[in-house]
DSSP file (Angstrom, degrees, kcal/mol; ACC not computed):
  #  RESIDUE AA STRUCTURE BP1 BP2  ACC     N-H-->O    O-->H-N    N-H-->O    O-->H-N    TCO  KAPPA ALPHA  PHI   PSI    X-CA   Y-CA   Z-CA
    1    1 A M              0   0    0      0, 0.0     2,-0.3     0, 0.0     0, 0.0   0.000 360.0 360.0 360.0 137.4    0.0    0.0    0.0
    2    2 A K        -     0   0    0      1,-0.0     2,-0.3     0, 0.0     0, 0.0  -0.598 360.0-130.7 -77.4 131.1    1.3    3.4   -0.9
    3    3 A R        -     0   0    0     -2,-0.3     2,-0.3     1,-0.0    -1,-0.0  -0.650  20.0-146.1 -84.0 138.9    1.8    5.7    2.1
    4    4 A R        -     0   0    0     -2,-0.3     2,-0.5     2,-0.0    -1,-0.0  -0.757  18.9-111.4-104.1 150.3    0.3    9.2    1.9
    5    5 A I        +     0   0    0     -2,-0.3    -1,-0.0     1,-0.1     0, 0.0  -0.697  34.4 177.4 -78.8 124.9    1.7   12.4    3.3
    6    6 A T        +     0   0    0     -2,-0.5     2,-0.2     2,-0.1    -1,-0.1   0.321  33.4 124.2-114.3   6.9   -0.6   13.5    6.1
    7    7 A N        -     0   0    0      1,-0.1     2,-0.8     2,-0.0     3,-0.1  -0.464  52.9-144.6 -69.8 138.1    1.2   16.6    7.3
    8    8 A N    >   -     0   0    0     -2,-0.2     3,-1.2     1,-0.1    -1,-0.1  -0.890  11.6-169.7-105.6 105.1   -0.9   19.7    7.3
    9    9 A E  T 3  S+     0   0    0     -2,-0.8    -1,-0.1     1,-0.3    -2,-0.0   0.633  83.0  55.3 -72.4 -13.5    1.4   22.6    6.5
   10   10 A F  T 3  S-     0   0    0      2,-0.1    -1,-0.3    -3,-0.1     3,-0.1   0.480 107.1-119.6 -98.2  -3.3   -1.2   25.2    7.3
   11   11 A G    <   +     0   0    0     -3,-1.2     2,-0.5     1,-0.3    -2,-0.1   0.710  63.5 145.1  74.3  20.2   -1.8   24.0   10.9
   12   12 A I        -     0   0    0      1,-0.0     2,-0.4     0, 0.0    -1,-0.3  -0.805  48.9-131.8 -95.0 127.8   -5.5   23.4   10.2
   13   13 A E        -     0   0    0     -2,-0.5     2,-0.2    -3,-0.1    -1,-0.0  -0.658  25.7-130.3 -78.0 127.2   -7.1   20.4   12.0
   14   14 A S        -     0   0    0     -2,-0.4     3,-0.1     1,-0.1    40,-0.1  -0.486   4.3-145.4 -80.8 149.4   -9.0   18.3    9.5
   15   15 A K  S    S+     0   0    0     -2,-0.2    39,-2.3     1,-0.1    40,-0.8   0.775  84.2  20.4 -82.2 -29.6  -12.5   17.2   10.2
   16   16 A A  E     +A   53   0A   0     37,-0.3     2,-0.3    38,-0.2    37,-0.2  -0.947  69.1 171.9-138.1 157.9  -12.2   13.8    8.5
   17   17 A G  E     -A   52   0A   0     35,-1.9    35,-2.6    -2,-0.3   -11,-0.0  -0.953  35.1 -76.9-156.9 175.3   -9.3   11.6    7.5
   18   18 A R  E  >  -A   51   0A   0     -2,-0.3     4,-2.2    33,-0.2     3,-0.3  -0.236  50.8 -99.6 -75.1 167.0   -8.2    8.3    6.1
   19   19 A I  H  > S+     0   0    0     31,-0.5     4,-2.5     1,-0.2     5,-0.2   0.853 121.9  54.9 -58.5 -38.8   -8.1    5.1    8.1
   20   20 A E  H  > S+     0   0    0      1,-0.2     4,-2.0     2,-0.2    -1,-0.2   0.898 108.8  48.1 -64.1 -40.1   -4.4    5.4    8.8
   21   21 A Q  H  > S+     0   0    0     -3,-0.3     4,-2.4     2,-0.2    -2,-0.2   0.905 112.0  49.4 -65.9 -41.8   -4.8    8.9   10.2
   22   22 A A  H  X S+     0   0    0     -4,-2.2     4,-2.4     2,-0.2     5,-0.3   0.901 109.2  52.1 -65.4 -40.8   -7.7    7.7   12.4
   23   23 A C  H  X>S+     0   0    0     -4,-2.5     4,-1.7     1,-0.2     5,-1.1   0.918 112.9  44.7 -61.2 -43.4   -5.7    4.7   13.7
   24   24 A A  H  <5S+     0   0    0     -4,-2.0    -2,-0.2     2,-0.2    -1,-0.2   0.890 113.2  51.3 -67.5 -39.5   -2.8    7.0   14.7
   25   25 A R  H  <5S+     0   0    0     -4,-2.4    -2,-0.2     1,-0.2    -1,-0.2   0.894 122.5  29.0 -65.8 -41.2   -5.0    9.6   16.2
   26   26 A Y  H  <5S-     0   0    0     -4,-2.4    -1,-0.2    -5,-0.1    -2,-0.2   0.521 102.5-124.1-102.1  -7.3   -6.9    7.1   18.5
   27   27 A G  T  <5 +     0   0    0     -4,-1.7     2,-0.3    -5,-0.3    -3,-0.2   0.862  68.5 116.7  70.5  37.3   -4.2    4.5   19.0
   28   28 A V      < -     0   0    0     -5,-1.1    -1,-0.2    -6,-0.2    -2,-0.1  -0.828  64.7 -97.3-128.9 169.3   -6.2    1.5   17.7
   29   29 A G     >  -     0   0    0     -2,-0.3     4,-2.4    -3,-0.1     5,-0.2  -0.234  39.7 -99.2 -81.9 175.0   -5.8   -0.9   14.8
   30   30 A R  H  > S+     0   0    0      2,-0.2     4,-2.4     1,-0.2     5,-0.2   0.907 119.9  47.2 -63.7 -45.6   -7.6   -0.8   11.4
   31   31 A T  H  > S+     0   0    0      1,-0.2     4,-2.1     2,-0.2    -1,-0.2   0.925 114.3  47.1 -65.0 -44.4  -10.3   -3.3   12.2
   32   32 A T  H  > S+     0   0    0      1,-0.2     4,-2.5     2,-0.2    -1,-0.2   0.896 111.8  51.6 -62.9 -40.4  -11.1   -1.7   15.6
   33   33 A M  H  X S+     0   0    0     -4,-2.4     4,-2.7     1,-0.2    -2,-0.2   0.902 108.8  50.0 -65.5 -40.4  -11.2    1.7   14.0
   34   34 A R  H  X S+     0   0    0     -4,-2.4     4,-2.2     2,-0.2    -1,-0.2   0.904 111.6  49.2 -63.1 -40.7  -13.6    0.6   11.3
   35   35 A N  H  X S+     0   0    0     -4,-2.1     4,-2.4     2,-0.2    -2,-0.2   0.919 112.4  47.2 -64.4 -44.2  -15.9   -0.9   14.0
   36   36 A I  H  X S+     0   0    0     -4,-2.5     4,-2.4     1,-0.2    -2,-0.2   0.930 112.5  49.7 -62.1 -46.1  -15.8    2.3   16.0
   37   37 A A  H  X>S+     0   0    0     -4,-2.7     5,-2.8     1,-0.2     4,-0.8   0.884 111.1  49.6 -61.8 -39.2  -16.5    4.4   12.9
   38   38 A R  H ><5S+     0   0    0     -4,-2.2     3,-0.7     2,-0.2    -1,-0.2   0.932 112.8  46.2 -65.9 -45.7  -19.4    2.2   12.0
   39   39 A E  H 3<5S+     0   0    0     -4,-2.4    -2,-0.2     1,-0.2    -1,-0.2   0.854 114.6  48.2 -64.9 -35.0  -21.0    2.4   15.5
   40   40 A A  H 3<5S-     0   0    0     -4,-2.4    -1,-0.2    -5,-0.2    -2,-0.2   0.585 108.5-123.0 -81.7 -10.0  -20.4    6.1   15.6
   41   41 A G  T <<5S+     0   0    0     -4,-0.8    -3,-0.2    -3,-0.7    -4,-0.1   0.846  73.0 130.4  69.5  33.4  -22.0    6.7   12.2
   42   42 A A      < +     0   0    0     -5,-2.8    11,-2.6    -6,-0.2     2,-0.4   0.269  24.9 120.3-105.3   9.5  -18.7    8.4   11.2
   43   43 A E  E     -B   52   0A   0     -6,-0.6     2,-0.5     9,-0.2     9,-0.2  -0.611  38.7-173.2 -79.0 131.7  -18.0    6.5    7.9
   44   44 A V  E     -B   51   0A   0      7,-2.7     7,-3.5    -2,-0.4     2,-0.5  -0.987   0.8-171.1-125.7 120.1  -17.8    8.8    4.8
   45   45 A K  E     +B   50   0A   0     -2,-0.5     2,-0.5     5,-0.2     5,-0.2  -0.953  10.0 175.7-117.7 121.1  -17.5    7.1    1.5
   46   46 A V  E >  S-B   49   0A   0      3,-2.4     3,-2.2    -2,-0.5     2,-0.4  -0.914  70.5 -55.7-122.6 100.5  -16.8    9.1   -1.6
   47   47 A G  T 3  S-     0   0    0     -2,-0.5     0, 0.0     1,-0.3     0, 0.0  -0.539 121.7 -20.2  64.2-123.4  -16.4    6.8   -4.5
   48   48 A K  T 3  S+     0   0    0     -2,-0.4     2,-0.5    -3,-0.1    -1,-0.3   0.465 114.8 107.4 -91.9  -3.7  -13.7    4.4   -3.5
   49   49 A C  E <   - B   0  46A   0     -3,-2.2    -3,-2.4   -31,-0.0     2,-0.6  -0.653  54.7-160.2 -82.7 124.6  -12.3    6.7   -0.8
   50   50 A Y  E     + B   0  45A   0     -2,-0.5   -31,-0.5    -5,-0.2     2,-0.3  -0.925  17.3 174.6-107.9 114.7  -13.1    5.7    2.8
   51   51 A L  E     -AB  18  44A   0     -7,-3.5    -7,-2.7    -2,-0.6     2,-0.4  -0.803  22.5-140.7-117.9 160.1  -12.9    8.6    5.3
   52   52 A I  E     -AB  17  43A   0    -35,-2.6   -35,-1.9    -2,-0.3     2,-0.8  -0.987  16.3-131.9-124.2 128.4  -13.7    8.8    8.9
   53   53 A N  E  >  -A   16   0A   0    -11,-2.6     4,-1.7    -2,-0.4   -37,-0.3  -0.692  16.1-162.7 -80.1 110.4  -15.4   11.9   10.5
   54   54 A F  H  > S+     0   0    0    -39,-2.3     4,-2.8    -2,-0.8     5,-0.2   0.831  84.8  59.6 -66.5 -33.8  -13.2   12.7   13.5
   55   55 A S  H  > S+     0   0    0    -40,-0.8     4,-2.2     1,-0.2    -1,-0.2   0.917 107.8  45.1 -61.7 -44.0  -15.9   14.9   15.2
   56   56 A K  H  > S+     0   0    0      2,-0.2     4,-2.3     1,-0.2    -1,-0.2   0.882 113.3  49.7 -68.4 -38.3  -18.4   12.0   15.3
   57   57 A V  H  X S+     0   0    0     -4,-1.7     4,-2.8     2,-0.2     5,-0.2   0.916 109.9  51.5 -66.6 -42.0  -15.8    9.6   16.6
   58   58 A D  H  X S+     0   0    0     -4,-2.8     4,-2.3     1,-0.2    -2,-0.2   0.931 112.0  46.3 -58.1 -46.6  -14.8   12.1   19.3
   59   59 A A  H  X S+     0   0    0     -4,-2.2     4,-2.1     2,-0.2    -1,-0.2   0.888 112.9  50.4 -64.3 -39.7  -18.4   12.5   20.4
   60   60 A F  H  X S+     0   0    0     -4,-2.3     4,-1.9     2,-0.2    -2,-0.2   0.927 111.1  47.3 -64.6 -45.4  -19.0    8.7   20.3
   61   61 A I  H  X S+     0   0    0     -4,-2.8     4,-1.2     1,-0.2    -2,-0.2   0.891 111.5  51.7 -63.9 -39.6  -15.9    8.0   22.5
   62   62 A D  H  < S+     0   0    0     -4,-2.3     4,-0.4    -5,-0.2    -1,-0.2   0.895 109.4  50.8 -62.3 -39.9  -16.9   10.8   24.9
   63   63 A S  H  < S+     0   0    0     -4,-2.1     3,-0.4     1,-0.2    -2,-0.2   0.851 113.4  43.2 -69.7 -34.3  -20.4    9.2   25.2
   64   64 A I  H  < S+     0   0    0     -4,-1.9    -1,-0.2     1,-0.2    -2,-0.2   0.649 108.7  59.1 -86.1 -13.4  -19.1    5.7   26.0
   65   65 A S     <        0   0    0     -4,-1.2    -1,-0.2     1,-0.2    -2,-0.2   0.485 360.0 360.0 -93.4  -1.8  -16.4    6.8   28.4
   66   66 A E              0   0    0     -3,-0.4    -1,-0.2    -4,-0.4    -2,-0.1   0.467 360.0 360.0 -87.8 360.0  -18.8    8.5   30.8
């Protein structure tokens, strides 16, 4: 798999990202991240591109951790 550059040179926090970015952000593996995204309703599919909405995942994690 080809690795993508994920650095944001403008310092803007992105609202959604690829699976690799989400795994690094939340410290979980790919399968676990897909399961969390599905439960949170945070999956965004644009053609073949699979993105995860970080705002929805953050809210979901906050709700289950209380």
